[in-house]
C-alpha positions in Angstrom: -9.7 1.7 -34.8 -11.2 1.2 -30.7 -9.1 0.9 -28.1 -9.4 -2.1 -25.2 -8.3 -0.6 -21.3 -9.3 -4.4 -19.6 -10.5 -4.0 -15.3 -7.9 -5.8 -13.7 -5.5 -5.8 -11.0 -2.1 -5.4 -10.5 1.1 -8.0 -11.3 4.5 -9.3 -9.4 6.5 -6.6 -11.1 4.4 -3.6 -10.3 3.5 -3.6 -7.0 5.6 -1.3 -5.0 6.7 -2.1 -1.4 7.2 2.6 -1.4 3.3 2.7 -2.5 0.8 3.4 -0.1 -2.5 1.4 -1.5 -5.7 3.7 -0.7 -8.9 1.5 -2.0 -12.3 3.3 -3.1 -15.2 3.8 -2.4 -15.6 2.3 1.4 -18.0 0.7 2.7 -20.9 1.4 5.0 -21.7 -1.5 7.6 -25.6 -2.3 8.1 -26.9 -3.7 11.0 -28.7 -6.3 8.5 -24.8 -7.7 6.8 -24.7 -8.8 10.0 -27.0 -11.0 10.7 -26.8 -11.6 7.1 -22.9 -12.5 7.2 -23.0 -14.3 10.8 -26.3 -16.1 10.4 -25.0 -17.2 6.9 -21.6 -18.5 8.8 -23.3 -20.0 11.7 -21.9 -17.6 14.2 -25.5 -17.7 17.2 -22.5 -15.1 19.0 -25.2 -13.3 20.4 -22.8 -10.0 20.9 -23.3 -10.0 17.0 -27.4 -11.0 16.9 -29.0 -9.8 19.8 -30.3 -7.1 20.3 -30.8 -6.9 24.1 -27.9 -9.3 24.9 -25.7 -7.0 23.6 -27.2 -3.7 25.2 -26.1 -5.1 28.3 -23.0 -5.2 27.6 -19.9 -2.6 27.7 -20.7 -1.9 23.9 -24.1 -1.0 24.7 -25.4 -2.8 21.4 -24.7 -4.6 18.9 -21.1 -5.0 17.3 -20.3 -6.1 14.0 -19.0 -10.4 13.5 -15.1 -9.2 12.5 -14.9 -11.8 10.4 -17.3 -9.7 7.9 -14.7 -6.5 8.7 -11.4 -8.4 7.9 -14.0 -9.8 4.9 -14.8 -6.8 3.8 -10.8 -5.1 4.4 -9.3 -7.8 2.1 -12.3 -7.5 -0.3 -12.0 -3.5 -1.0 -8.8 -4.6 -2.2 -9.5 -7.0 -4.1 -10.6 -4.1 -7.6 -7.5 -2.5 -7.0 -4.6 -5.0 -6.6 -5.3 -8.6 -7.2 -7.9 -9.0 -9.6 -6.6 -11.4 -12.3 -3.5 -10.9 -10.3 -3.7 -13.5 -7.7 -3.4 -17.1 -8.2 -4.1 -18.2 -4.0 -3.9 -16.4 -0.5 -1.3 -18.4 0.9 -2.5 -17.3 4.6 -2.7 -15.5 6.8 -1.6 -13.3 10.0 -1.1 -10.7 12.9 -5.2 -9.7 12.8 -6.2 -7.9 15.7 -9.3 -5.2 15.3 -8.2 -2.5 18.0 -12.2 -0.7 17.4 -15.9 -2.6 17.5 -17.2 -2.0 13.9 -21.3 -1.3 15.1 -23.8 -0.5 12.0 -24.1 2.4 10.4 -19.7 2.6 10.6 -18.4 3.3 7.1 -14.9 0.9 6.0 -12.5 2.1 4.2 -8.5 0.4 2.9 -5.3 1.0 3.0 -2.3 -1.8 1.7 0.7 -1.3 2.1 2.5 -4.3 0.2 5.9 -5.6 3.0 7.6 -7.5 1.1 8.1 -9.5 -2.8 10.2 -12.1 -3.7 9.6 -14.3 -6.7 8.4 -18.1 -6.1 11.4 -20.7 -5.6 8.0 -22.7 -7.4 6.4 -21.2 -10.4 8.4 -19.4 -12.3 5.4 -17.3 -13.4 3.7 -16.0 -9.7 5.8 -14.1 -6.9 5.3 -14.1 -3.2 3.8 -11.1 -1.7 3.3 -9.9 1.9 0.2 -7.3 2.6 -0.6 -5.3 4.8 -4.1 -4.2 5.1 -5.5 -1.5 7.4 -9.5 -0.8 7.6 -10.5 2.8 9.5 -14.3 3.7 9.9 -15.6 6.8 9.5 -13.1 8.1 11.9 -10.2 7.4 10.6 -10.0 5.0 13.6 -7.9 1.5 12.8 -10.8 -1.0 13.3 -8.8 -4.4 11.9 -5.9 -5.2 10.4 -4.1 -7.9 8.3 -1.0 -9.1 7.4 -1.2 -10.8 4.0 0.9 -13.1 2.0 -0.5 -14.4 -1.8 0.7 -15.8 -4.7 0.6 -13.1 -7.5 0.8 -13.3 -11.3 4.1 -12.2 -13.4 3.1 -10.1 -16.0 2.7 -11.6 -18.9 5.4 -11.6 -22.2 3.1 -9.4 -24.3 3.1 -6.5 -21.2 6.8 -6.4 -20.9 
C-alpha cells in the first residue's frame, strides 16, 4: 500500500508556545513586486513609485510598501502553520516596521505562539495569538506583527 502525506498547517493542539517556527524559503523582493503591489492597492505614494523623488529623501531610493512587507511576512508562515488549519484571522495589532525594506532585500520570517485558548463559541476551534517577525538578509528586523487567528481543532481521526 502506498502512503499519502497531505501538506497542511498545524492544528490548535499542535501549536506549541515553547517553539520558534522558522519559515522557509525566504522571499527576495524585486522593484517590480513593489510597483505592482502599490498600484494594485491604489497606493500612489511617490516614496514607493517615484525613483527621482525618492532619491531626494533620507533613504536615497524607493522603499518597499510596508503593506507588501506585512503581507509577505504573514504569507511566509502559511505553509508551515495555517494551511487548511485556520478558520479566520481575527485581528492584527502592534505592527511595526523598524527598518525599511529595499528592492533586492530578502525577507525571512519566524513565528512564535504568544498564547492560545479554546474558543468559547466554537468547540471545533481555538484562538491563537501569533507573533510574526521578518528579518532581512542582514538579520535586521524589518517587520513585527501580532496576529490573532481562529484555528481548527484536531479532527477526531487524528487524535
